[in-house]
N, C-alpha and C positions, 0 to 999 in steps of 0.2 A: 407592430406591437412589441412591447418589451416582454421578455421571457417570463416575468413574474405575473403579468396580466393575462397571458394566454390561458392558463388553467381556469381562471375565473370566467373568462368570456366563453370558452368552449363548454364549461359546465352549464352555463346559462342557456346556451344554444343546443345542448344535449349532443354534442359531438364527442362521443365517448372515446373513440380512438385517439383523437387529438388531445383530449383531456388527460388520458393515461400517459401518453408519450410526453406531453409537456410537463406533467407533474413529475415524471421521472427525470426529465432534463433539469427542472428547477431543483429537485432534490440533489442531483449530482453537482450542479453549479454552486449551490449554496451550502451543501453539506459535505460531500465526499471530497471535492477538490481542495477546500481549505484544510481538511483533516490530513490529506496526504502531504501537504506542505509542512504541516506541523510535525508529522511523523518523520519525514526525511530530513528535516533541518536539525533534529536532535543529534547531538554528538555524544558518542559513548566513549568514555575513558576506561579502557580495559588495561589493567596492569597484570603482567605475568609475574608470579612470585616463585614458581618452581622452575628449576633448571634441570633439564634431562641430561644426564651424563652417559655418554656412549663409551664402551670399551672396545678396543680393536679385537677382532676375531680372526684367527688364522684358520683358513679353510682346510689346511692340511693337518691340523692338530688332532682331529678326531678320526682321520683316515688310518686304519690299521692294516 
């Protein structure tokens, strides 16, 4: 049977464990998996506008 028809058949035969697990599988296959593809294919263009300037520190400067 195809994954989409299993929840319907198991609901009619009152196989509740099979119905719940196949419904979860169908939700994942047709809902979550396509959404993760959309999320991870998005490219973010991050531009840095600030430049951090460091000044050299002499460790012996403060030793008295």
